N, C-alpha and C positions, 0 to 999 in steps of 0.2 A: 452529438459526436460519439463515435464509437472507437476504442482503442485501449491500448495497454501502455502505461507509463511506468518506467522503473526509476525510483527515487533513492538517492543515497541519504537516508534519514540520519540527521545529526543528533547528537546526545541532547537531551533536555525537551525535545519535542515528542509528543505522543503520536502514535499512528493515527488516531483520529484527527488530530491536528494537521498532520501532513495531507491526509484526504480532504480535509475541509479546505485547505489552501488550494489543492488541485482543482477541487469543485469550484472555488470562487474564480480562480484564474480561467478555467476552461468554460465557465457559466453553463455547467450541466447540473442537473439534480440527481442523476443516477450515477453514483460513483461508489466504489468499495475498494478494500484491500483484502489480500489473500491470507495475511495472518499478523498478528499483534506482535510489535517488538516492544520490549520494556522502554520506558521513557529515557532511561539512562544509557540503553544500548544504542550503538550506531550500527548501520547495515543497510541492506537493500530491502526495499518496501516495493512491492508490486501493487500498482493502483490501477483498476479496471474501470473504464468509462463506458456508460450506455449499455449496448447490448453484450458487451464483453464481459459484464458482470456475470453473466450466465456460466462463465467458465471458472469462476472463483473456487467452487468446490473441487473441480478437477486439478487445479494447481496446488490447493492445500495439502494433498497428499504427497506432493513432490518437494516439501519443504525440508531443509537441513539447517539445524542450528549448530554453531560451534562456538567455543569461548577460548580466549586466550589467557582466562584467570587461572 
């Protein structure tokens, strides 16, 4: 399977945990995210599957982090 999944990561879940859950649901071995969010942070996490993981480096340069604190 190849593709990009956008996740609204809840507070209390690590980025690795979110990717592991997607990997398990999609039954794929090759899976990664474009940037780590703090476990207590909520926000959009981009998960790449299969051949799409080759684009992770390109998307990392486009990330923008903001805070309401």
